[in-house]
All heavy atoms as a GROMACS GRO file, in nm:
protein
  611
    1MET      N    1  -0.277  -2.893  -0.776
    1MET     CA    2  -0.286  -2.758  -0.825
    1MET      C    3  -0.183  -2.671  -0.750
    1MET      O    4  -0.177  -2.670  -0.629
    1MET     CB    5  -0.427  -2.705  -0.806
    1MET     CG    6  -0.441  -2.559  -0.848
    1MET     SD    7  -0.608  -2.498  -0.816
    1MET     CE    8  -0.668  -2.497  -0.982
    2VAL      N    9  -0.106  -2.593  -0.821
    2VAL     CA   10  -0.004  -2.505  -0.764
    2VAL      C   11  -0.065  -2.368  -0.738
    2VAL      O   12  -0.122  -2.310  -0.829
    2VAL     CB   13   0.118  -2.493  -0.857
    2VAL    CG1   14   0.220  -2.395  -0.801
    2VAL    CG2   15   0.180  -2.630  -0.881
    3GLN      N   16  -0.054  -2.322  -0.614
    3GLN     CA   17  -0.107  -2.189  -0.580
    3GLN      C   18   0.000  -2.083  -0.607
    3GLN      O   19   0.115  -2.101  -0.573
    3GLN     CB   20  -0.148  -2.180  -0.437
    3GLN     CG   21  -0.283  -2.240  -0.409
    3GLN     CD   22  -0.330  -2.204  -0.269
    3GLN    OE1   23  -0.248  -2.194  -0.175
    3GLN    NE2   24  -0.459  -2.188  -0.252
    4LYS      N   25  -0.042  -1.974  -0.671
    4LYS     CA   26   0.046  -1.863  -0.698
    4LYS      C   27   0.061  -1.782  -0.568
    4LYS      O   28  -0.033  -1.756  -0.499
    4LYS     CB   29  -0.016  -1.777  -0.808
    4LYS     CG   30   0.074  -1.662  -0.853
    4LYS     CD   31   0.005  -1.591  -0.967
    4LYS     CE   32  -0.044  -1.458  -0.914
    4LYS     NZ   33  -0.097  -1.371  -1.017
    5GLU      N   34   0.188  -1.741  -0.538
    5GLU     CA   35   0.209  -1.661  -0.420
    5GLU      C   36   0.156  -1.519  -0.444
    5GLU      O   37   0.176  -1.460  -0.549
    5GLU     CB   38   0.361  -1.652  -0.393
    5GLU     CG   39   0.393  -1.591  -0.258
    5GLU     CD   40   0.534  -1.601  -0.224
    5GLU    OE1   41   0.593  -1.713  -0.245
    5GLU    OE2   42   0.593  -1.505  -0.174
    6LYS      N   43   0.086  -1.466  -0.345
    6LYS     CA   44   0.026  -1.334  -0.356
    6LYS      C   45   0.132  -1.224  -0.346
    6LYS      O   46   0.228  -1.235  -0.274
    6LYS     CB   47  -0.078  -1.313  -0.247
    6LYS     CG   48  -0.201  -1.401  -0.262
    6LYS     CD   49  -0.303  -1.365  -0.160
    6LYS     CE   50  -0.425  -1.453  -0.181
    6LYS     NZ   51  -0.534  -1.417  -0.085
    7ALA      N   52   0.106  -1.118  -0.418
    7ALA     CA   53   0.192  -0.996  -0.411
    7ALA      C   54   0.175  -0.936  -0.272
    7ALA      O   55   0.071  -0.949  -0.209
    7ALA     CB   56   0.152  -0.897  -0.515
    8MET      N   57   0.282  -0.871  -0.226
    8MET     CA   58   0.277  -0.799  -0.097
    8MET      C   59   0.291  -0.651  -0.127
    8MET      O   60   0.375  -0.612  -0.206
    8MET     CB   61   0.387  -0.845  -0.004
    8MET     CG   62   0.372  -0.992   0.035
    8MET     SD   63   0.492  -1.041   0.155
    8MET     CE   64   0.428  -0.959   0.300
    9LYS      N   65   0.207  -0.569  -0.064
    9LYS     CA   66   0.206  -0.423  -0.090
    9LYS      C   67   0.198  -0.349   0.042
    9LYS      O   68   0.114  -0.377   0.126
    9LYS     CB   69   0.088  -0.389  -0.179
    9LYS     CG   70   0.091  -0.247  -0.234
    9LYS     CD   71  -0.028  -0.223  -0.323
    9LYS     CE   72   0.000  -0.281  -0.462
    9LYS     NZ   73  -0.097  -0.237  -0.565
   10THR      N   74   0.290  -0.255   0.061
   10THR     CA   75   0.286  -0.164   0.175
   10THR      C   76   0.248  -0.027   0.125
   10THR      O   77   0.304   0.024   0.032
   10THR     CB   78   0.423  -0.159   0.247
   10THR    OG1   79   0.456  -0.291   0.294
   10THR    CG2   80   0.419  -0.063   0.363
   11MET      N   81   0.146   0.031   0.192
   11MET     CA   82   0.097   0.163   0.154
   11MET      C   83   0.081   0.249   0.278
   11MET      O   84   0.058   0.197   0.386
   11MET     CB   85  -0.040   0.153   0.086
   11MET     CG   86  -0.047   0.067  -0.036
   11MET     SD   87  -0.216   0.043  -0.091
   11MET     CE   88  -0.253   0.200  -0.166
   12THR      N   89   0.094   0.379   0.261
   12THR     CA   90   0.062   0.473   0.369
   12THR      C   91  -0.066   0.544   0.328
   12THR      O   92  -0.075   0.597   0.218
   12THR     CB   93   0.176   0.575   0.384
   12THR    OG1   94   0.293   0.505   0.417
   12THR    CG2   95   0.140   0.673   0.495
   13GLY      N   96  -0.168   0.537   0.412
   13GLY     CA   97  -0.293   0.596   0.376
   13GLY      C   98  -0.400   0.583   0.481
   13GLY      O   99  -0.373   0.549   0.598
   14THR      N  100  -0.524   0.606   0.438
   14THR     CA  101  -0.638   0.608   0.527
   14THR      C  102  -0.752   0.528   0.466
   14THR      O  103  -0.778   0.546   0.345
   14THR     CB  104  -0.689   0.752   0.550
   14THR    OG1  105  -0.579   0.829   0.601
   14THR    CG2  106  -0.805   0.759   0.645
   15LEU      N  107  -0.815   0.442   0.542
   15LEU     CA  108  -0.935   0.372   0.495
   15LEU      C  109  -1.049   0.471   0.489
   15LEU      O  110  -1.074   0.546   0.583
   15LEU     CB  111  -0.972   0.257   0.591
   15LEU     CG  112  -0.882   0.136   0.585
   15LEU    CD1  113  -0.920   0.040   0.702
   15LEU    CD2  114  -0.895   0.062   0.454
   16LEU      N  115  -1.122   0.470   0.377
   16LEU     CA  116  -1.236   0.564   0.363
   16LEU      C  117  -1.366   0.500   0.406
   16LEU      O  118  -1.467   0.567   0.413
   16LEU     CB  119  -1.243   0.610   0.219
   16LEU     CG  120  -1.127   0.696   0.174
   16LEU    CD1  121  -1.146   0.746   0.029
   16LEU    CD2  122  -1.107   0.818   0.266
   17ARG      N  123  -1.365   0.371   0.435
   17ARG     CA  124  -1.479   0.300   0.495
   17ARG      C  125  -1.425   0.184   0.576
   17ARG      O  126  -1.312   0.141   0.554
   17ARG     CB  127  -1.580   0.257   0.391
   17ARG     CG  128  -1.533   0.148   0.299
   17ARG     CD  129  -1.646   0.105   0.207
   17ARG     NE  130  -1.604  -0.006   0.125
   17ARG     CZ  131  -1.663  -0.040   0.011
   17ARG    NH1  132  -1.765   0.031  -0.032
   17ARG    NH2  133  -1.622  -0.140  -0.057
   18PRO      N  134  -1.504   0.135   0.671
   18PRO     CA  135  -1.455   0.027   0.756
   18PRO      C  136  -1.412  -0.097   0.671
   18PRO      O  137  -1.479  -0.132   0.572
   18PRO     CB  138  -1.573  -0.007   0.844
   18PRO     CG  139  -1.657   0.119   0.845
   18PRO     CD  140  -1.637   0.180   0.711
   19LEU      N  141  -1.304  -0.160   0.715
   19LEU     CA  142  -1.254  -0.277   0.649
   19LEU      C  143  -1.340  -0.398   0.689
   19LEU      O  144  -1.366  -0.416   0.808
   19LEU     CB  145  -1.110  -0.300   0.690
   19LEU     CG  146  -1.030  -0.403   0.613
   19LEU    CD1  147  -1.015  -0.363   0.466
   19LEU    CD2  148  -0.891  -0.420   0.679
   20ALA      N  149  -1.387  -0.475   0.590
   20ALA     CA  150  -1.471  -0.590   0.622
   20ALA      C  151  -1.444  -0.705   0.526
   20ALA      O  152  -1.423  -0.682   0.404
   20ALA     CB  153  -1.620  -0.551   0.609
   21VAL      N  154  -1.439  -0.826   0.580
   21VAL     CA  155  -1.422  -0.943   0.496
   21VAL      C  156  -1.539  -0.953   0.399
   21VAL      O  157  -1.656  -0.933   0.436
   21VAL     CB  158  -1.413  -1.071   0.582
   21VAL    CG1  159  -1.410  -1.196   0.496
   21VAL    CG2  160  -1.286  -1.065   0.670
   22GLY      N  161  -1.510  -0.978   0.274
   22GLY     CA  162  -1.614  -0.992   0.169
   22GLY      C  163  -1.637  -0.860   0.091
   22GLY      O  164  -1.706  -0.866  -0.011
   23ALA      N  165  -1.584  -0.752   0.143
   23ALA     CA  166  -1.604  -0.622   0.075
   23ALA      C  167  -1.465  -0.572   0.024
   23ALA      O  168  -1.362  -0.617   0.070
   23ALA     CB  169  -1.663  -0.520   0.171
   24LYS      N  170  -1.470  -0.481  -0.069
   24LYS     CA  171  -1.346  -0.420  -0.120
   24LYS      C  172  -1.300  -0.311  -0.024
   24LYS      O  173  -1.382  -0.242   0.037
   24LYS     CB  174  -1.369  -0.358  -0.258
   24LYS     CG  175  -1.404  -0.463  -0.362
   24LYS     CD  176  -1.431  -0.398  -0.496
   24LYS     CE  177  -1.459  -0.507  -0.596
   24LYS     NZ  178  -1.459  -0.453  -0.733
   25ALA      N  179  -1.170  -0.297  -0.001
   25ALA     CA  180  -1.113  -0.191   0.078
   25ALA      C  181  -1.104  -0.064  -0.010
   25ALA      O  182  -1.070  -0.072  -0.129
   25ALA     CB  183  -0.976  -0.228   0.132
   26VAL      N  184  -1.134   0.050   0.048
   26VAL     CA  185  -1.124   0.179  -0.016
   26VAL      C  186  -1.021   0.262   0.060
   26VAL      O  187  -1.041   0.293   0.176
   26VAL     CB  188  -1.261   0.252  -0.024
   26VAL    CG1  189  -1.245   0.382  -0.102
   26VAL    CG2  190  -1.366   0.164  -0.090
   27ILE      N  191  -0.909   0.291  -0.006
   27ILE     CA  192  -0.796   0.353   0.062
   27ILE      C  193  -0.762   0.485  -0.008
   27ILE      O  194  -0.749   0.491  -0.128
   27ILE     CB  195  -0.672   0.259   0.054
   27ILE    CG1  196  -0.705   0.126   0.117
   27ILE    CG2  197  -0.550   0.322   0.122
   27ILE    CD1  198  -0.602   0.016   0.086
   28LEU      N  199  -0.744   0.592   0.076
   28LEU     CA  200  -0.690   0.718   0.024
   28LEU      C  201  -0.538   0.710   0.042
   28LEU      O  202  -0.490   0.695   0.156
   28LEU     CB  203  -0.747   0.836   0.104
   28LEU     CG  204  -0.695   0.975   0.064
   28LEU    CD1  205  -0.730   1.006  -0.081
   28LEU    CD2  206  -0.751   1.081   0.154
   29HIS      N  207  -0.464   0.714  -0.068
   29HIS     CA  208  -0.319   0.696  -0.068
   29HIS      C  209  -0.259   0.792  -0.167
   29HIS      O  210  -0.291   0.793  -0.284
   29HIS     CB  211  -0.291   0.550  -0.108
   29HIS     CG  212  -0.148   0.522  -0.142
   29HIS    ND1  213  -0.049   0.518  -0.048
   29HIS    CD2  214  -0.087   0.493  -0.260
   29HIS    CE1  215   0.065   0.490  -0.106
   29HIS    NE2  216   0.044   0.474  -0.234
   30GLN      N  217  -0.172   0.881  -0.116
   30GLN     CA  218  -0.103   0.983  -0.198
   30GLN      C  219  -0.202   1.064  -0.281
   30GLN      O  220  -0.181   1.091  -0.398
   30GLN     CB  221   0.001   0.917  -0.289
   30GLN     CG  222   0.114   0.852  -0.209
   30GLN     CD  223   0.221   0.792  -0.297
   30GLN    OE1  224   0.199   0.771  -0.416
   30GLN    NE2  225   0.334   0.764  -0.238
   31GLY      N  226  -0.313   1.102  -0.218
   31GLY     CA  227  -0.412   1.186  -0.287
   31GLY      C  228  -0.500   1.115  -0.384
   31GLY      O  229  -0.584   1.179  -0.447
   32GLN      N  230  -0.487   0.985  -0.399
   32GLN     CA  231  -0.570   0.907  -0.490
   32GLN      C  232  -0.644   0.799  -0.412
   32GLN      O  233  -0.600   0.756  -0.307
   32GLN     CB  234  -0.483   0.844  -0.598
   32GLN     CG  235  -0.411   0.951  -0.680
   32GLN     CD  236  -0.372   0.904  -0.816
   32GLN    OE1  237  -0.411   0.794  -0.859
   32GLN    NE2  238  -0.301   0.985  -0.888
   33ILE      N  239  -0.755   0.753  -0.469
   33ILE     CA  240  -0.834   0.647  -0.407
   33ILE      C  241  -0.796   0.516  -0.471
   33ILE      O  242  -0.800   0.503  -0.592
   33ILE     CB  243  -0.983   0.679  -0.418
   33ILE    CG1  244  -1.016   0.803  -0.338
   33ILE    CG2  245  -1.064   0.558  -0.371
   33ILE    CD1  246  -1.158   0.850  -0.350
   34THR      N  247  -0.765   0.418  -0.387
   34THR     CA  248  -0.735   0.283  -0.433
   34THR      C  249  -0.849   0.194  -0.390
   34THR      O  250  -0.890   0.192  -0.273
   34THR     CB  251  -0.601   0.231  -0.371
   34THR    OG1  252  -0.498   0.317  -0.414
   34THR    CG2  253  -0.574   0.087  -0.411
   35LEU      N  254  -0.905   0.114  -0.481
   35LEU     CA  255  -1.008   0.017  -0.453
   35LEU      C  256  -0.947  -0.120  -0.474
   35LEU      O  257  -0.901  -0.151  -0.584
   35LEU     CB  258  -1.126   0.040  -0.550
   35LEU     CG  259  -1.253  -0.041  -0.529
   35LEU    CD1  260  -1.319  -0.004  -0.395
   35LEU    CD2  261  -1.349  -0.017  -0.642
   36THR      N  262  -0.947  -0.205  -0.371
   36THR     CA  263  -0.884  -0.337  -0.381
   36THR      C  264  -0.984  -0.438  -0.427
   36THR      O  265  -1.103  -0.409  -0.439
   36THR     CB  266  -0.830  -0.382  -0.243
   36THR    OG1  267  -0.943  -0.409  -0.155
   36THR    CG2  268  -0.741  -0.275  -0.180
   37SER      N  269  -0.938  -0.558  -0.451
   37SER     CA  270  -1.030  -0.670  -0.469
   37SER      C  271  -1.087  -0.706  -0.333
   37SER      O  272  -1.051  -0.647  -0.232
   37SER     CB  273  -0.956  -0.790  -0.537
   37SER     OG  274  -0.846  -0.830  -0.458
   38ARG      N  275  -1.177  -0.804  -0.325
   38ARG     CA  276  -1.248  -0.837  -0.200
   38ARG      C  277  -1.149  -0.880  -0.092
   38ARG      O  278  -1.054  -0.956  -0.120
   38ARG     CB  279  -1.349  -0.949  -0.225
   38ARG     CG  280  -1.472  -0.904  -0.292
   38ARG     CD  281  -1.581  -1.008  -0.298
   38ARG     NE  282  -1.538  -1.121  -0.380
   38ARG     CZ  283  -1.527  -1.244  -0.338
   38ARG    NH1  284  -1.558  -1.276  -0.216
   38ARG    NH2  285  -1.485  -1.340  -0.418
   39VAL      N  286  -1.172  -0.833   0.028
   39VAL     CA  287  -1.091  -0.876   0.143
   39VAL      C  288  -1.131  -1.016   0.185
   39VAL      O  289  -1.250  -1.047   0.198
   39VAL     CB  290  -1.114  -0.776   0.262
   39VAL    CG1  291  -1.043  -0.823   0.388
   39VAL    CG2  292  -1.070  -0.636   0.224
   40VAL      N  293  -1.030  -1.103   0.198
   40VAL     CA  294  -1.058  -1.240   0.239
   40VAL      C  295  -1.018  -1.266   0.386
   40VAL      O  296  -1.069  -1.360   0.447
   40VAL     CB  297  -0.988  -1.342   0.147
   40VAL    CG1  298  -1.044  -1.336   0.007
   40VAL    CG2  299  -0.839  -1.325   0.146
   41GLU      N  300  -0.930  -1.180   0.440
   41GLU     CA  301  -0.891  -1.198   0.579
   41GLU      C  302  -0.827  -1.069   0.633
   41GLU      O  303  -0.753  -1.002   0.562
   41GLU     CB  304  -0.792  -1.313   0.595
   41GLU     CG  305  -0.762  -1.353   0.738
   41GLU     CD  306  -0.681  -1.479   0.750
   41GLU    OE1  307  -0.658  -1.548   0.649
   41GLU    OE2  308  -0.639  -1.508   0.863
   42ILE      N  309  -0.858  -1.036   0.759
   42ILE     CA  310  -0.795  -0.925   0.827
   42ILE      C  311  -0.701  -0.989   0.930
   42ILE      O  312  -0.743  -1.061   1.020
   42ILE     CB  313  -0.899  -0.837   0.897
   42ILE    CG1  314  -0.995  -0.778   0.795
   42ILE    CG2  315  -0.827  -0.721   0.974
   42ILE    CD1  316  -1.117  -0.706   0.854
   43HIS      N  317  -0.571  -0.967   0.912
   43HIS     CA  318  -0.469  -1.035   0.994
   43HIS      C  319  -0.445  -0.963   1.126
   43HIS      O  320  -0.435  -1.026   1.231
   43HIS     CB  321  -0.336  -1.050   0.917
   43HIS     CG  322  -0.351  -1.138   0.800
   43HIS    ND1  323  -0.370  -1.276   0.806
   43HIS    CD2  324  -0.351  -1.109   0.666
   43HIS    CE1  325  -0.376  -1.326   0.684
   43HIS    NE2  326  -0.367  -1.229   0.597
   44SER      N  327  -0.429  -0.833   1.122
   44SER     CA  328  -0.403  -0.756   1.247
   44SER      C  329  -0.441  -0.611   1.225
   44SER      O  330  -0.444  -0.561   1.114
   44SER     CB  331  -0.258  -0.767   1.290
   44SER     OG  332  -0.173  -0.707   1.197
   45ARG      N  333  -0.468  -0.546   1.336
   45ARG     CA  334  -0.507  -0.404   1.334
   45ARG      C  335  -0.451  -0.338   1.460
   45ARG      O  336  -0.482  -0.380   1.569
   45ARG     CB  337  -0.660  -0.394   1.331
   45ARG     CG  338  -0.711  -0.254   1.306
   45ARG     CD  339  -0.863  -0.250   1.314
   45ARG     NE  340  -0.924  -0.350   1.225
   45ARG     CZ  341  -1.019  -0.320   1.138
   45ARG    NH1  342  -1.067  -0.199   1.129
   45ARG    NH2  343  -1.070  -0.415   1.061
   46THR      N  344  -0.370  -0.239   1.441
   46THR     CA  345  -0.318  -0.158   1.552
   46THR      C  346  -0.345  -0.013   1.522
   46THR      O  347  -0.401   0.022   1.415
   46THR     CB  348  -0.164  -0.178   1.571
   46THR    OG1  349  -0.097  -0.122   1.457
   46THR    CG2  350  -0.129  -0.323   1.589
   47GLU      N  351  -0.301   0.077   1.610
   47GLU     CA  352  -0.323   0.219   1.587
   47GLU      C  353  -0.247   0.270   1.468
   47GLU      O  354  -0.289   0.363   1.401
   47GLU     CB  355  -0.279   0.296   1.711
   47GLU     CG  356  -0.317   0.440   1.711
   47GLU     CD  357  -0.281   0.505   1.846
   47GLU    OE1  358  -0.326   0.457   1.948
   47GLU    OE2  359  -0.212   0.609   1.841
   48ASP      N  360  -0.133   0.206   1.437
   48ASP     CA  361  -0.044   0.255   1.331
   48ASP      C  362  -0.049   0.174   1.200
   48ASP      O  363   0.004   0.220   1.099
   48ASP     CB  364   0.098   0.258   1.381
   48ASP     CG  365   0.117   0.357   1.494
   48ASP    OD1  366   0.046   0.458   1.496
   48ASP    OD2  367   0.202   0.330   1.581
   49GLU      N  368  -0.109   0.055   1.199
   49GLU     CA  369  -0.111  -0.021   1.077
   49GLU      C  370  -0.221  -0.128   1.078
   49GLU      O  371  -0.268  -0.168   1.184
   49GLU     CB  372   0.022  -0.089   1.049
   49GLU     CG  373   0.053  -0.213   1.132
   49GLU     CD  374   0.180  -0.285   1.089
   49GLU    OE1  375   0.270  -0.223   1.033
   49GLU    OE2  376   0.184  -0.405   1.112
   50ILE      N  377  -0.261  -0.165   0.957
   50ILE     CA  378  -0.359  -0.269   0.938
   50ILE      C  379  -0.302  -0.370   0.837
   50ILE      O  380  -0.252  -0.326   0.732
   50ILE     CB  381  -0.493  -0.217   0.885
   50ILE    CG1  382  -0.552  -0.114   0.982
   50ILE    CG2  383  -0.593  -0.327   0.864
   50ILE    CD1  384  -0.668  -0.034   0.926
   51ARG      N  385  -0.304  -0.494   0.868
   51ARG     CA  386  -0.256  -0.597   0.776
   51ARG      C  387  -0.377  -0.680   0.733
   51ARG      O  388  -0.450  -0.733   0.822
   51ARG     CB  389  -0.152  -0.688   0.840
   51ARG     CG  390  -0.023  -0.616   0.866
   51ARG     CD  391   0.080  -0.706   0.933
   51ARG     NE  392   0.200  -0.636   0.965
   51ARG     CZ  393   0.318  -0.651   0.901
   51ARG    NH1  394   0.324  -0.735   0.798
   51ARG    NH2  395   0.423  -0.582   0.935
   52PHE      N  396  -0.398  -0.688   0.603
   52PHE     CA  397  -0.514  -0.764   0.553
   52PHE      C  398  -0.478  -0.825   0.418
   52PHE      O  399  -0.378  -0.792   0.358
   52PHE     CB  400  -0.639  -0.677   0.544
   52PHE     CG  401  -0.629  -0.562   0.447
   52PHE    CD1  402  -0.684  -0.576   0.317
   52PHE    CD2  403  -0.573  -0.442   0.483
   52PHE    CE1  404  -0.676  -0.470   0.229
   52PHE    CE2  405  -0.567  -0.336   0.393
   52PHE     CZ  406  -0.619  -0.348   0.266
   53GLU      N  407  -0.562  -0.918   0.379
   53GLU     CA  408  -0.536  -0.992   0.255
   53GLU      C  409  -0.660  -0.988   0.166
   53GLU      O  410  -0.773  -1.000   0.214
   53GLU     CB  411  -0.506  -1.138   0.291
   53GLU     CG  412  -0.468  -1.228   0.185
   53GLU     CD  413  -0.430  -1.365   0.238
   53GLU    OE1  414  -0.401  -1.380   0.357
   53GLU    OE2  415  -0.430  -1.460   0.155
   54THR      N  416  -0.637  -0.963   0.037
   54THR     CA  417  -0.745  -0.964  -0.061
   54THR      C  418  -0.729  -1.089  -0.147
   54THR      O  419  -0.640  -1.172  -0.124
   54THR     CB  420  -0.745  -0.839  -0.149
   54THR    OG1  421  -0.627  -0.842  -0.227
   54THR    CG2  422  -0.749  -0.710  -0.067
   55LEU      N  423  -0.812  -1.105  -0.246
   55LEU     CA  424  -0.801  -1.216  -0.335
   55LEU      C  425  -0.667  -1.224  -0.402
   55LEU      O  426  -0.616  -1.332  -0.430
   55LEU     CB  427  -0.910  -1.212  -0.444
   55LEU     CG  428  -1.056  -1.229  -0.396
   55LEU    CD1  429  -1.153  -1.193  -0.510
   55LEU    CD2  430  -1.079  -1.369  -0.345
   56ASN      N  431  -0.605  -1.108  -0.428
   56ASN     CA  432  -0.480  -1.103  -0.505
   56ASN      C  433  -0.357  -1.059  -0.432
   56ASN      O  434  -0.246  -1.086  -0.477
   56ASN     CB  435  -0.500  -1.008  -0.624
   56ASN     CG  436  -0.620  -1.042  -0.706
   56ASN    OD1  437  -0.638  -1.158  -0.745
   56ASN    ND2  438  -0.706  -0.946  -0.733
   57THR      N  439  -0.375  -0.988  -0.318
   57THR     CA  440  -0.258  -0.919  -0.256
   57THR      C  441  -0.266  -0.925  -0.105
   57THR      O  442  -0.375  -0.924  -0.048
   57THR     CB  443  -0.259  -0.771  -0.301
   57THR    OG1  444  -0.267  -0.766  -0.444
   57THR    CG2  445  -0.136  -0.698  -0.256
   58GLN      N  446  -0.150  -0.926  -0.040
   58GLN     CA  447  -0.138  -0.905   0.105
   58GLN      C  448  -0.099  -0.761   0.125
   58GLN      O  449   0.001  -0.716   0.071
   58GLN     CB  450  -0.036  -1.003   0.163
   58GLN     CG  451  -0.080  -1.146   0.155
   58GLN     CD  452   0.015  -1.236   0.231
   58GLN    OE1  453   0.086  -1.195   0.321
   58GLN    NE2  454   0.019  -1.361   0.189
   59TYR      N  455  -0.177  -0.688   0.207
   59TYR     CA  456  -0.155  -0.545   0.230
   59TYR      C  457  -0.104  -0.519   0.370
   59TYR      O  458  -0.146  -0.581   0.466
   59TYR     CB  459  -0.284  -0.466   0.212
   59TYR     CG  460  -0.325  -0.448   0.069
   59TYR    CD1  461  -0.409  -0.541   0.006
   59TYR    CD2  462  -0.283  -0.337  -0.001
   59TYR    CE1  463  -0.442  -0.522  -0.126
   59TYR    CE2  464  -0.321  -0.319  -0.137
   59TYR     CZ  465  -0.402  -0.414  -0.198
   59TYR     OH  466  -0.438  -0.394  -0.327
   60ARG      N  467  -0.015  -0.419   0.380
   60ARG     CA  468   0.024  -0.361   0.506
   60ARG      C  469  -0.005  -0.209   0.488
   60ARG      O  470   0.065  -0.142   0.416
   60ARG     CB  471   0.172  -0.381   0.533
   60ARG     CG  472   0.221  -0.318   0.663
   60ARG     CD  473   0.366  -0.348   0.687
   60ARG     NE  474   0.414  -0.282   0.806
   60ARG     CZ  475   0.523  -0.207   0.814
   60ARG    NH1  476   0.600  -0.193   0.710
   60ARG    NH2  477   0.553  -0.150   0.928
   61LEU      N  478  -0.110  -0.163   0.552
   61LEU     CA  479  -0.153  -0.023   0.540
   61LEU      C  480  -0.107   0.052   0.662
   61LEU      O  481  -0.154   0.026   0.774
   61LEU     CB  482  -0.306  -0.015   0.524
   61LEU     CG  483  -0.363   0.125   0.512
   61LEU    CD1  484  -0.311   0.199   0.387
   61LEU    CD2  485  -0.515   0.120   0.512
   62LEU      N  486  -0.016   0.147   0.642
   62LEU     CA  487   0.034   0.229   0.752
   62LEU      C  488  -0.064   0.344   0.771
   62LEU      O  489  -0.087   0.422   0.680
   62LEU     CB  490   0.175   0.282   0.718
   62LEU     CG  491   0.278   0.173   0.687
   62LEU    CD1  492   0.408   0.234   0.643
   62LEU    CD2  493   0.296   0.079   0.806
   63THR      N  494  -0.121   0.352   0.893
   63THR     CA  495  -0.229   0.447   0.916
   63THR      C  496  -0.201   0.540   1.035
   63THR      O  497  -0.291   0.589   1.097
   63THR     CB  498  -0.358   0.369   0.950
   63THR    OG1  499  -0.333   0.289   1.066
   63THR    CG2  500  -0.402   0.286   0.833
   64GLY      N  501  -0.072   0.563   1.065
   64GLY     CA  502  -0.036   0.647   1.178
   64GLY      C  503  -0.103   0.782   1.171
   64GLY      O  504  -0.166   0.818   1.072
   65PRO      N  505  -0.090   0.863   1.278
   65PRO     CA  506  -0.163   0.987   1.286
   65PRO      C  507  -0.134   1.086   1.174
   65PRO      O  508  -0.221   1.166   1.142
   65PRO     CB  509  -0.118   1.047   1.422
   65PRO     CG  510  -0.002   0.966   1.466
   65PRO     CD  511  -0.004   0.835   1.390
   66CYS      N  512  -0.019   1.080   1.112
   66CYS     CA  513   0.012   1.173   1.003
   66CYS      C  514   0.022   1.101   0.870
   66CYS      O  515   0.090   1.146   0.779
   66CYS     CB  516   0.144   1.245   1.029
   66CYS     SG  517   0.131   1.351   1.176
   67SER      N  518  -0.043   0.988   0.856
   67SER     CA  519  -0.027   0.906   0.736
   67SER      C  520  -0.082   0.973   0.610
   67SER      O  521  -0.030   0.953   0.500
   67SER     CB  522  -0.089   0.768   0.754
   67SER     OG  523  -0.227   0.777   0.773
   68GLU      N  524  -0.190   1.045   0.620
   68GLU     CA  525  -0.254   1.104   0.503
   68GLU      C  526  -0.323   1.232   0.542
   68GLU      O  527  -0.442   1.237   0.567
   68GLU     CB  528  -0.352   1.007   0.440
   68GLU     CG  529  -0.401   1.042   0.302
   68GLU     CD  530  -0.297   1.022   0.196
   68GLU    OE1  531  -0.222   0.925   0.198
   68GLU    OE2  532  -0.289   1.108   0.105
   69PRO      N  533  -0.248   1.344   0.549
   69PRO     CA  534  -0.308   1.470   0.594
   69PRO      C  535  -0.430   1.513   0.515
   69PRO      O  536  -0.520   1.572   0.568
   69PRO     CB  537  -0.195   1.570   0.581
   69PRO     CG  538  -0.072   1.494   0.556
   69PRO     CD  539  -0.111   1.357   0.513
   70ALA      N  540  -0.437   1.481   0.389
   70ALA     CA  541  -0.548   1.522   0.306
   70ALA      C  542  -0.678   1.458   0.352
   70ALA      O  543  -0.786   1.509   0.330
   70ALA     CB  544  -0.523   1.487   0.158
   71ALA      N  545  -0.670   1.343   0.420
   71ALA     CA  546  -0.791   1.275   0.466
   71ALA      C  547  -0.864   1.364   0.568
   71ALA      O  548  -0.985   1.365   0.570
   71ALA     CB  549  -0.756   1.141   0.524
   72ASP      N  550  -0.787   1.430   0.657
   72ASP     CA  551  -0.852   1.516   0.756
   72ASP      C  552  -0.927   1.629   0.688
   72ASP      O  553  -1.038   1.664   0.727
   72ASP     CB  554  -0.745   1.568   0.852
   72ASP     CG  555  -0.687   1.461   0.940
   72ASP    OD1  556  -0.759   1.360   0.965
   72ASP    OD2  557  -0.572   1.475   0.983
   73CYS      N  558  -0.869   1.688   0.588
   73CYS     CA  559  -0.932   1.799   0.516
   73CYS      C  560  -1.058   1.748   0.447
   73CYS      O  561  -1.161   1.812   0.445
   73CYS     CB  562  -0.837   1.857   0.413
   73CYS     SG  563  -0.692   1.935   0.484
   74PHE      N  564  -1.048   1.627   0.391
   74PHE     CA  565  -1.161   1.567   0.321
   74PHE      C  566  -1.278   1.545   0.416
   74PHE      O  567  -1.390   1.581   0.386
   74PHE     CB  568  -1.116   1.434   0.258
   74PHE     CG  569  -1.225   1.360   0.181
   74PHE    CD1  570  -1.269   1.408   0.058
   74PHE    CD2  571  -1.288   1.251   0.234
   74PHE    CE1  572  -1.366   1.342  -0.012
   74PHE    CE2  573  -1.386   1.185   0.165
   74PHE     CZ  574  -1.425   1.231   0.042
   75SER      N  575  -1.251   1.488   0.535
   75SER     CA  576  -1.360   1.457   0.628
   75SER      C  577  -1.419   1.588   0.682
   75SER      O  578  -1.538   1.594   0.704
   75SER     CB  579  -1.312   1.369   0.739
   75SER     OG  580  -1.208   1.430   0.811
   76LEU      N  581  -1.338   1.692   0.702
   76LEU     CA  582  -1.394   1.818   0.748
   76LEU      C  583  -1.482   1.883   0.642
   76LEU      O  584  -1.584   1.943   0.675
   76LEU     CB  585  -1.278   1.913   0.787
   76LEU     CG  586  -1.201   1.877   0.912
   76LEU    CD1  587  -1.083   1.974   0.932
   76LEU    CD2  588  -1.292   1.880   1.035
   77ALA      N  589  -1.443   1.873   0.519
   77ALA     CA  590  -1.523   1.929   0.410
   77ALA      C  591  -1.655   1.858   0.402
   77ALA      O  592  -1.760   1.920   0.376
   77ALA     CB  593  -1.446   1.921   0.279
   78MET      N  594  -1.656   1.728   0.424
   78MET     CA  595  -1.780   1.650   0.418
   78MET      C  596  -1.871   1.684   0.535
   78MET      O  597  -1.992   1.679   0.524
   78MET     CB  598  -1.749   1.500   0.421
   78MET     CG  599  -1.672   1.451   0.299
   78MET     SD  600  -1.767   1.471   0.146
   78MET     CE  601  -1.880   1.336   0.170
   79ALA      N  602  -1.815   1.724   0.648
   79ALA     CA  603  -1.893   1.755   0.768
   79ALA      C  604  -1.960   1.890   0.756
   79ALA      O  605  -2.063   1.915   0.817
   79ALA     CB  606  -1.805   1.750   0.894
   80ALA      N  607  -1.906   1.979   0.677
   80ALA     CA  608  -1.960   2.116   0.667
   80ALA      C  609  -2.090   2.124   0.591
   80ALA      O  610  -2.130   2.041   0.520
   80ALA     CB  611  -1.855   2.206   0.602
   0.00000   0.00000   0.00000
């Protein structure tokens, strides 16, 4: 059986819930929410990026301190 190579995607954004194997990632990216297919592996996690793999795609999520300013406003609104 020939395996299809997975797509690679780089995004700048914020995780809206903790990343976990077996669950879908929820990402705030450019003011929109992206829901991925199930996470099958988390490759690396640093302060500035997270690399993970879903059933269909390999992701590089850039999460630096200014990656998604709207996320800070969103979390403050939820706290009020």
